[in-house]
C-alpha positions in Angstrom: 157.2 92.7 2.4 156.8 89.9 4.8 154.9 89.3 8.3 156.6 88.2 11.5 155.3 84.4 12.5 154.6 85.7 15.8 152.6 88.8 16.1 152.1 89.4 12.1 153.5 92.6 12.3 154.9 93.8 8.7 158.7 92.8 8.6 161.8 93.5 6.2 162.1 89.4 5.8 161.4 86.2 7.3 161.3 86.5 10.9 160.3 84.3 13.7 160.1 86.9 16.4 160.6 90.6 15.7 161.2 93.8 17.7 157.0 94.2 18.2 157.2 90.3 19.6 160.1 91.8 22.0 157.9 94.8 23.3 155.1 91.9 24.6 157.2 91.7 27.9 153.9 90.5 29.6 153.8 87.6 26.6 157.2 86.4 27.5 156.4 85.8 30.9 152.9 84.2 30.1 155.2 82.0 27.6 157.4 80.8 30.6 154.2 80.0 32.6 152.8 77.8 30.0 156.6 76.3 29.6 156.8 75.6 33.2 153.3 74.3 33.6 153.0 72.2 30.5 155.7 69.3 31.2 153.6 67.3 33.2 149.9 67.8 32.1 147.6 65.5 30.8 145.1 67.8 28.9 147.5 69.1 26.2 146.5 72.3 24.3 143.3 72.8 26.6 145.6 74.0 29.3 147.4 76.4 26.8 144.2 77.7 26.0 143.1 78.0 29.4 146.5 79.8 30.5 146.3 82.0 27.0 142.6 83.1 27.6 144.0 84.4 31.1 147.0 85.9 29.8 145.1 87.8 26.9 142.6 89.6 29.7 145.8 90.6 31.5 147.6 91.6 28.1 144.4 93.7 26.9 144.2 95.5 30.2 148.1 96.1 30.5 149.8 96.4 27.2 150.2 99.5 25.2 151.0 97.5 22.2 148.3 96.8 19.5 145.9 94.3 20.0 145.7 92.8 16.9 149.7 91.9 17.3 148.7 90.6 20.9 146.4 88.2 19.5 148.6 87.0 16.9 151.0 86.6 19.1 149.3 84.9 21.5 147.9 82.3 18.8 151.3 81.5 17.5 153.9 82.4 20.2 153.3 79.0 21.9 154.0 76.8 19.0 157.2 75.1 20.4 155.1 74.4 23.5 152.4 73.2 21.6 154.1 70.8 19.5 155.9 69.6 22.8 152.7 68.6 24.4 151.6 67.2 21.0 153.9 64.8 21.2 152.6 63.6 24.6 149.5 62.1 22.7 148.9 58.3 22.4 149.4 58.3 18.4 152.7 60.2 18.9 154.2 58.4 21.8 153.3 55.2 20.1 155.6 55.6 17.3 158.4 54.7 20.2 156.9 51.5 20.4 157.4 50.7 16.7 161.4 51.4 17.1 162.8 48.2 16.7 166.4 48.2 15.1 169.6 49.8 16.4 169.4 52.5 14.1 165.9 53.7 14.5 166.6 53.7 18.7 169.9 55.8 17.7 167.8 58.2 15.4 165.1 58.8 18.3 167.7 59.7 20.6 168.9 62.1 18.2 166.0 63.6 18.0 165.4 64.0 21.4 169.0 65.7 21.7 167.9 67.7 19.0 164.8 68.8 20.9 166.5 69.8 24.2 169.2 71.6 21.8 166.6 73.7 20.5 164.9 74.4 24.1 168.1 75.5 25.2 168.5 77.7 22.0 171.1 76.1 20.6 169.5 76.3 16.8 172.5 75.6 14.8 173.2 72.3 17.1 169.4 71.3 16.9 169.7 71.3 13.2 172.7 69.1 13.1 171.1 66.7 15.1 167.7 66.6 13.5 169.3 66.1 10.5 171.7 63.1 11.5 168.6 61.3 12.9 166.5 62.0 9.5 169.7 60.3 7.5 169.3 57.7 10.2 165.7 56.8 10.0 163.3 58.6 7.8 160.0 57.4 8.7 159.6 59.4 12.3 156.9 62.3 11.7 158.4 64.1 14.8 161.7 64.5 13.2 160.6 66.6 10.3 158.1 68.6 12.6 161.3 68.9 14.9 163.4 70.2 12.2 160.8 72.5 10.8 160.3 74.1 14.3 163.8 74.6 14.4 164.4 76.3 11.1 161.5 78.8 11.8 163.3 80.1 14.9 166.3 80.1 12.2 164.4 82.1 10.0 164.7 79.7 7.3 161.0 79.4 6.5 161.9 77.8 2.9 164.0 75.2 4.4 161.2 74.9 7.3 158.2 74.3 4.6 160.6 71.9 2.9 160.7 69.4 5.9 156.8 70.1 6.8 156.1 68.7 3.1 158.5 66.2 3.4 156.8 65.0 6.7 153.6 64.5 5.0 154.2 60.7 4.0 155.0 59.8 7.3 152.1 61.7 9.4 150.0 59.2 11.4 146.4 59.6 12.2 144.2 59.3 15.1 142.6 62.0 16.9 143.7 64.3 13.7 145.1 63.4 11.1 148.7 65.0 11.2 148.9 66.1 7.9 146.6 69.0 8.6 149.1 69.7 11.5 152.0 70.1 8.8 149.4 71.9 6.3 148.8 74.3 9.0 152.1 75.3 9.6 152.6 75.5 5.8 149.7 77.5 5.7 151.1 79.9 8.1 154.4 80.5 5.9 152.7 81.5 3.0 150.2 83.6 5.2 153.6 85.4 6.2 154.2 85.3 2.5 151.3 87.2 2.4 150.3 84.7 -0.1 146.8 84.2 1.0 145.8 82.3 -2.0 148.2 79.6 -1.0 147.6 79.6 2.2 143.8 79.2 1.6 144.2 76.0 0.0 146.6 74.3 2.4 144.3 75.3 5.2 141.2 73.8 3.1 142.8 70.7 2.6 143.9 70.8 6.5 140.2 71.2 7.4 139.0 68.6 4.8 141.5 65.8 6.3 140.5 66.8 10.2 136.9 68.5 10.2 137.7 68.4 13.6 141.2 70.1 13.9 139.6 73.4 15.5 143.1 75.7 15.2 142.9 74.9 11.6 139.5 76.2 10.9 140.6 79.4 12.7 143.5 79.9 10.6 141.5 79.0 7.3 139.2 81.9 8.4 141.6 84.3 8.6 143.0 83.5 4.9 139.5 83.4 3.4 138.5 86.8 5.0 142.2 88.1 3.3 141.2 86.7 -0.2 137.5 88.1 0.5 136.0 84.9 0.9 133.5 85.9 3.8 131.1 83.2 2.7 133.9 80.4 3.8 135.2 82.4 6.7 132.2 82.9 8.9 131.6 79.2 9.2 135.2 78.5 10.1 135.2 81.4 12.7 132.2 80.2 14.3 133.4 76.6 14.4 136.7 77.8 16.3 135.0 80.0 18.7 132.3 77.5 19.6 135.0 74.8 20.1 137.3 77.2 21.9 135.9 80.3 23.6 139.9 81.8 23.2 138.8 82.2 19.5 136.0 84.9 20.7 138.4 86.8 22.3 141.3 86.7 19.5 138.8 86.9 16.6 138.1 90.6 18.0 141.6 92.0 17.2 142.6 89.6 14.7 144.1 92.2 12.0 143.4 89.4 9.0 139.6 90.0 9.8 139.7 93.5 8.8 138.5 93.0 5.4 135.5 91.0 7.2 135.4 92.7 10.4 131.7 93.7 10.1 130.3 90.3 9.5 133.2 88.5 11.9 131.7 91.3 14.7 128.0 90.2 13.7 128.8 86.5 14.5 130.9 87.3 17.3 127.9 89.5 18.7 125.3 86.9 18.5 127.6 84.0 19.9 127.9 86.0 22.9 124.0 87.2 23.1 123.3 83.6 22.7 125.6 82.2 25.4 124.2 85.0 27.5 120.4 83.5 26.4 121.7 79.9 27.2 122.9 81.0 30.9 119.8 83.1 31.3 117.2 79.7 30.5 119.8 77.4 32.5 119.8 79.7 35.7 116.3 80.3 35.1 115.6 76.2 35.3 118.2 76.0 38.3 116.1 78.6 40.0 113.0 76.8 39.6 114.4 73.5 40.7 115.9 75.1 43.9 112.6 76.0 44.9 111.1 73.1 44.4 113.7 71.3 46.0 113.6 73.9 48.9 109.9 72.8 49.3 110.3 69.3 49.2 112.9 69.5 51.8 110.9 71.7 54.1 108.0 68.8 54.0 110.6 66.2 54.6 111.9 68.0 57.7 108.3 68.6 59.2 108.3 64.8 59.2 111.7 63.8 60.0 114.1 65.1 62.1 116.5 67.0 60.1 116.9 66.7 56.2 119.5 64.4 56.0 122.0 64.5 53.1 119.8 66.4 51.1 120.2 69.5 53.0 123.9 69.6 52.2 123.3 68.8 48.6 120.8 71.5 48.6 123.2 74.1 49.9 126.0 73.5 47.0 123.3 73.8 44.5 122.5 77.1 45.8 126.3 78.4 46.1 126.5 77.0 42.4 123.5 78.9 41.4 124.8 82.2 43.1 128.2 81.8 41.3 126.2 81.3 37.8 124.2 84.5 38.5 127.7 86.1 39.3 129.1 85.1 35.9 126.1 86.2 34.3 126.5 89.8 35.8 130.2 90.1 34.1 128.9 90.5 31.0 132.1 88.3 29.6 131.5 85.8 27.0 133.7 83.0 28.4 131.7 83.9 32.3 128.2 83.0 30.5 129.7 80.0 29.2 130.8 78.9 32.8 127.4 80.2 34.2 125.9 78.0 31.9 127.6 74.9 33.0 127.3 76.1 37.1 123.3 76.5 36.7 123.4 72.8 34.9 125.2 71.7 37.8 123.1 73.5 40.7 119.8 72.3 38.1 121.2 68.8 38.6 122.0 68.8 42.3 118.7 70.6 43.2 116.7 67.7 41.6 119.2 65.2 43.4 118.3 67.1 46.6 114.6 66.6 45.8 114.8 63.5 44.7 117.1 62.4 48.4 114.3 64.2 50.2 111.4 62.2 48.4 113.3 59.0 49.0 113.6 59.8 52.7 110.1 60.4 52.6 109.2 57.2 51.0 111.8 55.4 53.5 109.9 56.7 56.6 106.4 55.8 55.4 107.3 52.4 54.6 109.0 52.2 57.5 106.0 53.6 59.6 103.4 51.4 57.7 105.4 48.5 58.9 105.4 49.6 62.1 101.5 50.0 61.9 101.3 46.8 60.8 102.9 45.2 63.3 101.2 47.3 65.9 98.1 45.8 64.5 99.2 42.4 64.5 100.0 42.8 68.4 96.5 44.1 69.2 94.4 41.0 69.7 97.3 40.3 72.2 97.1 43.6 73.8 93.1 43.6 74.3 92.9 40.0 74.9 95.9 37.9 75.3 97.8 40.1 77.7 94.8 41.1 79.9 93.8 37.3 80.2 97.4 36.2 81.0 97.7 39.0 83.8 94.2 38.3 85.2 95.0 34.9 85.4 98.4 35.3 87.0 97.0 38.3 89.5 94.3 36.0 90.5 96.0 33.1 91.5 98.5 34.7 93.3 96.2 36.8 95.0 93.9 33.6 96.0 96.6 32.4 99.3 96.8 36.2 100.5 93.3 37.2 99.9 92.6 37.3 103.6 95.3 39.3 104.4 95.1 42.1 101.4 91.3 41.9 101.3 91.5 41.7 97.3 88.8 38.4 96.5 89.4 36.6 93.3 87.0 39.0 91.5 88.9 41.7 92.1 92.7 40.1 91.4 91.4 38.9 88.2 90.0 42.5 87.3 93.1 44.0 88.8 95.4 41.8 86.7 93.3 42.3 83.4 93.9 45.8 83.6 97.6 45.4 83.8 97.6 43.2 81.3 95.6 46.0 78.9 98.3 48.4 79.9 101.6 46.2 79.2 99.8 45.4 76.1 99.2 48.8 75.2 102.5 50.2 75.7 104.2 47.4 73.8 102.0 48.5 70.6 103.2 52.4 71.7 106.6 51.0 71.6 106.3 49.5 68.4 104.9 52.5 66.8 107.9 54.7 68.1 110.5 52.1 67.0 111.9 52.0 70.4 
């Protein structure tokens, strides 16, 4: 027996998709969604993972087909799009910059032509142009993988495997060693043959070459479970799930884990519990930070008119905190992870609001102290200088008219001194008020 490349159902021979795949109508729509959104994205496979996760929740609720088939289909039903987006990476795009001769350029044009023909479903013509490209220029890794993708859709798994093996000497490496990409594809072909021992061996090479290649870890875990190597299976499942939450959902229903279901289930439960606890700790911390921030802001508002931008920051923190609490209440693994992120953002904003409020208070105190200092400097003038000046001016002015006003010189001096003192005090009060 063999297994369908896409959904893992048992089939009579090599098949890229089977009748079970065609029954997954929602998956087909999801595939189109990824195709339309995947042409101009910069985050590559992260976008696919996000859409897949959203789609898995929908499929889980709406499809009557076995969830194990859905899990496999979501993992392997996006291979062409995944490869197309993978080619947007800097390391694969850099291959174009090394093409210098006319024959190399011509081969690249044929490769692009072949990719488009495959996208349009013209597989035999796609094969023809890929072969022409490889005959013209044999050093471009993309040509071998592209042709292998075409052979998979033609249900020619042996030919696909052959060209994936031929791609190995030409595989570039940077983000991952692209030999691991080819090994993963070869390993899946062995998995479709139900030759799990070979699949384990090939995927082991993939993860050893590229320890951060999460997809390879997830496949390695599946094949290890199939050969009864639970000890090697569990760490790889854990690494895959912690790196990409999508795998937490897929692993629950992946049939390849059936022989290790108890151990995998326990792992997933522990990961979920840890995620919940991490979210709870983060929300507790952010809740305390919000209370502290609110106290600081309230104290600041008593001194200042309004709390400035610290109030706006605090309100944003409060909204994120409330969203985090809502996510925690959902009981969903991905929601727990999001709750932790939101709570940490709320914590940061709450501390920022408190910090800004404290800075406002410090600035106010500094400005107030400066005003008091200036006022103290004016004090001698207020109680001596201005009264003396006003006394002299009023006394001198009042002398010629003292007979008419009835004010003698002494009284004029006293009136002037009083007016000067009031004026000096007015200036001090004005200084303290900042007017």
